[in-house]
C-alpha positions in Angstrom: 0.0 0.0 0.0 1.5 3.3 -1.1 2.1 5.9 1.7 0.2 9.1 1.5 2.7 11.9 0.6 3.1 14.7 3.2 1.8 17.9 1.8 2.6 21.5 2.9 -0.8 21.7 4.5 -0.1 18.6 6.5 3.2 20.1 7.7 1.4 23.4 8.7 -1.3 21.4 10.6 1.4 19.5 12.5 3.2 22.7 13.4 -0.1 24.4 14.5 -1.2 21.3 16.5 2.0 21.2 18.5 2.7 24.9 18.7 3.7 25.9 22.3 1.7 28.8 23.8 5.0 30.2 24.9 6.4 30.7 21.4 5.8 34.4 21.5 8.8 34.5 23.8 10.7 34.6 20.5 9.1 38.0 19.8 9.9 39.1 23.4 13.5 38.1 23.1 14.1 39.5 19.6 12.3 42.7 20.5 14.3 43.5 23.6 17.7 42.5 22.1 16.8 44.9 19.2 16.1 47.7 21.7 19.3 46.9 23.6 21.3 47.1 20.4 19.7 50.5 19.5 20.6 51.9 22.9 24.2 50.6 22.5 24.5 52.3 19.1 24.2 49.1 17.0 21.5 50.6 14.8 21.8 48.2 11.8 21.4 45.2 14.2 18.4 46.9 15.8 16.6 47.6 12.5 17.3 44.2 11.2 15.8 42.6 14.3 12.8 44.8 14.1 11.9 43.6 10.6 12.6 40.0 11.6 10.4 40.4 14.6 7.5 41.8 12.5 7.7 38.6 10.4 7.9 36.3 13.4 5.0 38.1 15.1 2.8 37.7 12.0 3.7 34.0 11.5 3.1 33.1 15.1 -0.3 34.8 15.1 -1.2 32.9 11.9 -0.2 29.6 13.5 -2.1 30.4 16.7 -5.3 31.3 14.8 -5.0 28.1 12.8 -4.5 26.1 16.0 -7.6 27.8 17.4 -9.6 26.7 14.3 -8.2 23.3 13.8 -7.3 22.2 17.4 -9.5 24.2 19.9 -9.5 21.4 22.5 -5.7 21.2 22.6 -5.5 25.0 22.9 -8.1 25.0 25.7 -6.3 22.2 27.5 -3.1 24.2 27.5 -4.8 27.3 29.0 -6.1 25.2 31.9 -2.7 23.5 32.5 -0.5 24.7 35.4 2.7 24.0 33.4 1.6 25.6 30.1 -1.1 28.1 30.8 1.0 31.1 31.6 2.9 30.6 28.3 -0.1 32.3 26.6 0.9 35.5 28.3 3.9 35.7 26.0 1.5 36.9 23.4 0.5 40.0 25.5 4.1 40.6 26.5 5.5 40.1 23.0 2.8 42.5 21.6 3.9 45.3 24.0 7.6 44.6 23.5 7.1 44.9 19.7 5.3 48.2 20.4 8.3 49.4 22.3 10.5 48.5 19.3 8.3 50.6 17.0 8.8 53.6 19.4 12.5 53.2 20.1 13.7 52.3 16.6 11.1 53.6 14.2 9.4 56.5 16.2 6.2 55.0 15.0 3.7 55.9 17.7 0.5 55.0 15.8 1.5 51.4 15.3 2.8 51.3 18.9 -0.6 52.6 20.2 -2.5 49.9 18.2 -0.2 47.2 19.7 -0.8 48.8 23.1 -4.5 48.4 22.8 -4.1 44.8 21.6 -1.7 44.1 24.4 -4.2 45.3 27.0 -7.0 43.3 25.5 -4.8 40.2 25.5 -3.6 40.8 29.1 -7.2 41.2 30.4 -8.6 38.2 28.6 -5.7 35.8 29.2 -5.0 36.8 32.8 -8.5 36.2 34.0 -9.0 33.1 31.9 -5.8 31.5 33.2 -6.2 32.4 36.8 -9.9 31.4 36.8 -9.2 28.1 35.1 -6.4 27.2 37.6 -8.6 28.2 40.5 -11.7 26.3 39.7 -10.3 23.1 38.2 -10.9 20.1 40.4 -7.7 18.1 39.8 -4.6 20.1 40.6 -0.9 19.1 40.7 1.4 19.4 43.7 3.3 22.7 44.1 6.5 20.9 43.0 4.9 19.6 39.8 2.8 22.6 39.0 4.8 25.8 39.5 7.7 26.9 37.2 9.4 30.1 36.4 6.9 30.5 33.6 4.4 31.7 36.1 6.3 34.9 36.3 5.2 35.6 32.7 2.2 37.1 34.4 4.5 39.7 36.0 6.3 40.3 32.7 3.1 40.8 30.7 1.8 43.2 33.4 5.0 45.2 33.4 5.2 45.2 29.6 1.9 47.2 29.6 3.4 49.6 32.2 6.5 50.1 30.0 4.6 50.7 26.7 2.0 53.0 28.5 4.9 55.1 29.9 6.6 55.3 26.5 3.4 56.4 24.8 2.5 58.8 27.6 5.7 60.8 27.0 4.5 61.6 23.5 0.8 62.2 24.1 -0.9 65.4 25.0 -2.9 66.0 28.1 -5.2 64.5 29.5 -4.2 61.3 27.8 -0.6 61.7 29.1 -1.9 61.8 32.7 -4.2 58.8 32.2 -1.5 56.7 30.5 1.0 57.5 33.3 -1.6 56.5 35.9 -2.2 53.2 34.1 1.6 52.7 33.9 1.9 53.3 37.6 -1.0 51.0 38.5 0.4 48.2 36.4 3.9 48.7 37.8 2.6 48.4 41.3 0.4 45.4 40.6 3.2 43.6 38.8 5.4 44.1 41.8 2.8 42.6 44.1 2.3 39.7 41.8 6.1 39.0 41.8 6.2 38.9 45.6 3.4 36.4 45.6 4.9 34.1 42.9 8.6 34.3 43.8 7.7 33.2 47.3 6.3 30.0 45.9 9.1 29.5 43.4 11.8 30.1 46.0 10.0 27.6 48.3 10.0 25.1 45.5 13.7 25.7 44.9 14.8 25.1 48.5 12.4 22.5 49.9 11.8 20.1 47.0 14.2 18.0 45.0 15.3 19.9 41.9 16.6 17.7 39.0 18.4 19.1 35.9 15.3 18.5 33.8 13.2 20.6 36.3 15.5 23.6 36.0 14.0 24.8 32.7 15.1 28.0 31.0 12.0 30.0 32.1 13.5 30.1 35.6 15.6 32.9 34.1 12.4 34.9 34.2 13.1 35.2 38.0 15.5 37.8 36.9 13.7 39.0 33.8 10.6 39.9 35.7 12.6 42.2 38.0 14.5 43.7 35.1 11.3 44.7 33.3 9.9 46.0 36.6 13.1 48.1 36.9 12.6 49.5 33.3 9.0 50.5 34.1 10.1 52.3 37.2 12.8 54.3 35.3 10.2 55.4 32.8 7.9 56.5 35.6 10.8 58.6 37.0 11.5 60.2 33.6 7.8 60.9 33.2 7.3 62.3 36.7 7.4 66.0 35.7 4.3 65.4 33.5 2.1 63.9 36.3 1.7 65.4 39.8 0.9 62.1 41.4 4.2 60.7 40.1 6.1 63.7 41.4 4.7 63.1 44.9 5.6 59.5 44.8 9.1 60.0 43.3 11.1 58.9 46.4 9.0 55.7 46.6 9.4 55.0 42.9 13.1 55.6 42.9 13.5 53.3 46.0 11.5 50.5 44.6 13.2 50.8 41.2 16.6 50.2 42.8 15.0 47.5 44.9 13.9 45.7 41.7 17.2 46.2 40.0 19.2 44.9 43.0 16.9 41.8 43.2 17.4 41.1 39.5 21.1 41.7 39.8 21.3 39.1 42.6 19.5 36.5 40.5 21.8 36.9 37.5 24.9 35.1 38.9 22.7 32.6 40.7 21.1 31.6 37.5 24.5 31.3 35.8 25.7 29.0 38.6 22.6 26.9 38.3 23.0 26.7 34.5 26.6 25.5 35.0 25.3 22.9 37.5 22.7 21.7 35.0 24.8 21.4 31.9 28.3 20.9 33.2 28.0 19.1 36.6 24.9 17.1 35.7 25.7 17.0 31.9 22.2 17.8 30.9 22.3 18.0 27.1 22.3 21.5 25.7 20.1 21.5 22.6 17.5 23.8 21.1 14.3 24.2 23.1 11.8 27.0 22.5 12.0 27.7 26.2 15.5 29.1 25.7 13.9 32.3 24.3 12.6 32.7 27.9 16.3 32.9 29.0 17.4 35.2 26.2 14.7 37.8 27.0 15.8 38.4 30.7 19.4 39.0 29.6 18.4 41.6 27.0 16.0 43.1 29.4 18.7 43.4 32.1 20.9 45.3 29.6 18.1 47.8 28.8 16.9 48.2 32.4 20.4 48.9 33.7 21.0 51.4 31.0 17.8 53.2 31.8 18.5 53.1 35.5 21.8 54.8 34.9 20.2 57.4 32.7 17.1 58.2 34.9 19.0 58.3 38.2 22.3 59.7 36.9 24.2 56.6 38.0 27.0 56.9 35.4 29.1 54.2 37.0 26.5 51.6 36.0 26.9 52.2 32.2 29.7 49.6 32.0 27.2 46.8 32.7 25.0 47.2 29.6 28.0 48.0 27.5 29.6 44.7 28.5 26.5 42.5 28.6 25.2 43.5 25.2 27.6 41.1 23.6 26.7 38.0 25.6 23.0 39.0 25.0 23.6 39.1 21.2 25.5 35.8 21.3 22.7 34.2 23.3 20.1 35.4 20.8 22.1 34.3 17.8 22.8 30.8 19.3 19.1 30.3 20.0 18.1 31.6 16.6 20.6 29.2 14.9 19.0 26.4 17.0 15.6 27.4 15.8 16.7 27.4 12.1 18.3 23.9 12.5 15.1 22.7 14.3 13.0 24.0 11.4 15.3 22.4 8.9 15.0 19.0 10.5 11.2 19.4 10.3 11.4 20.2 6.6 13.6 17.1 6.1 10.9 14.9 7.5 12.0 14.6 11.1 9.4 15.3 13.8 9.1 18.6 15.5 9.6 18.5 19.2 
């Protein structure tokens, strides 16, 4: 009996069926590395990554919509899963990071505003859908089996709205400027509270449950990335404070918490490097392409941008050496992960299964 030849449509269906909800982390990582490159004077790199990100964003939305049409039950199952549900929030965060790219690189505020609206809609819908599903489901995993660093994507998505709101507010007229700054402040505060809740559970899982190399997935780098983007949002609020009286009155508090966030993220960075060495060198866990590595590239790029903006907003010139140094490891991490993605796609085209 002759085997049925695999068509392009079959391949697209297979990709859509198995598409991870966290794949918009590719957009997050590419967007923030592009912004970091722009700030460090690497304009050609920044522009190239902007156009690449536009293509990636469009392709991922197409595949997501096809998955919703062809495999709605699989998509719904992911939303209600403790391990995978928060991955959907990469769509909201990626949308806002792309909006930030349009502002920082293209000075395109109209497109950024459209992405801002979409990001808010996605954040509202996904946040309440995921938290409601995880709350009311009858069968739930243990803490050790259910919680991962991916939960902190809820913080990243929240702070991404704060960041884009603050960026847009600086170029809007009153009263929209005042309202956007208030939204940015509110989201910044809520994101900080959410981090405190979640990192307590994650730290408890770290220290009181057995952690195998396979458990230490790349999204644990979001422990640091969530603090880095919180730092970035705080610096933008500091910069915008002359335009909003309520920000001016809270300025000492905002500055204090911004440094608090930056210091926390800075503590996490060497800790995560040590754990990565333990995972791949000591325990010899294989280092091969995994879409979750985009969740590790994003925090590195975000730390570069956040530290640069802290130095700028608070006149801490002695900090500039950090982003000027870390931009190169960030670019290498992005390039290595992108090459892994290309090889992964090539294997799929050659008839090997996607994984």
